[in-house]
C-alpha positions in Angstrom: 58.1 -194.4 176.8 57.9 -197.0 179.4 59.9 -195.5 183.0 63.2 -197.9 183.8 64.1 -198.5 188.1 67.1 -196.8 188.5 69.0 -196.4 192.6 71.1 -193.3 192.6 73.6 -193.0 195.2 75.5 -190.3 196.1 78.3 -188.6 198.5 79.0 -185.4 198.8 81.0 -183.7 200.5 79.7 -180.0 201.6 76.2 -179.7 203.3 74.5 -177.3 201.1 75.3 -179.1 198.1 73.9 -182.3 199.9 71.0 -181.4 201.1 70.2 -179.7 197.3 70.7 -183.1 196.2 68.3 -184.4 198.1 66.7 -182.1 197.8 66.2 -182.6 194.0 66.0 -186.9 193.9 63.4 -186.7 196.5 61.2 -185.3 194.5 61.9 -188.0 191.7 62.4 -190.9 193.7 62.2 -192.8 196.7 65.1 -192.9 199.5 65.9 -196.4 200.4 68.7 -195.2 202.7 70.7 -192.5 203.6 72.8 -191.6 199.8 70.2 -193.9 198.2 67.4 -193.5 196.4 65.0 -196.2 193.8 63.6 -193.8 190.8 60.9 -195.2 188.6 62.6 -192.9 185.4 61.7 -192.7 181.8 65.6 -192.0 179.6 64.4 -188.2 178.9 63.6 -187.7 183.3 67.2 -189.6 183.5 68.8 -187.2 180.8 66.9 -184.4 183.6 67.9 -185.8 186.4 71.6 -186.3 185.3 71.7 -182.6 184.0 70.9 -181.5 187.1 72.6 -183.0 189.4 75.7 -182.0 187.1 75.0 -178.5 188.2 74.5 -179.6 191.7 78.0 -181.6 192.4 81.3 -180.3 192.5 83.0 -183.8 190.2 86.5 -183.4 192.3 84.5 -183.1 195.1 81.4 -185.3 195.4 80.7 -188.6 193.2 76.7 -190.4 192.7 76.7 -193.4 190.6 73.6 -194.3 188.6 72.7 -197.6 188.5 70.1 -199.6 185.8 68.1 -202.4 187.8 65.6 -204.4 185.0 62.4 -205.0 185.9 62.9 -208.4 187.8 65.0 -206.4 189.8 62.3 -204.1 190.8 60.2 -207.4 191.3 62.4 -209.0 193.8 63.1 -206.4 196.4 61.9 -207.7 199.5 62.0 -205.9 202.5 62.0 -206.2 206.6 60.6 -204.0 208.7 58.5 -201.3 208.2 58.4 -199.8 205.4 60.0 -196.7 203.5 56.5 -195.0 203.9 56.6 -195.0 207.3 59.6 -194.4 207.7 59.7 -191.4 206.8 56.3 -190.4 208.1 57.8 -191.1 212.0 61.7 -190.2 211.4 61.9 -186.9 213.3 59.0 -187.4 215.4 60.6 -187.4 218.7 
């Protein structure tokens, strides 16, 4: 199966649930902002991520949004400033 790009954004009210959601998404995607991940997922992988996040969140207080991107959207991404990998590597150095 061919993976498709997805933006997965979240708003989680509880810090403990927030850390769990961040860990789950870090395993399958690349953080592009505080609460936004870019993930390349096949349909079964997407279903697995959605099921996992559904178990982690409280739907009365939290939200997760899945936005599909086409291949052209992924190819058209432009960045100004440090690469995400560089930002991750240096973000916690004091």
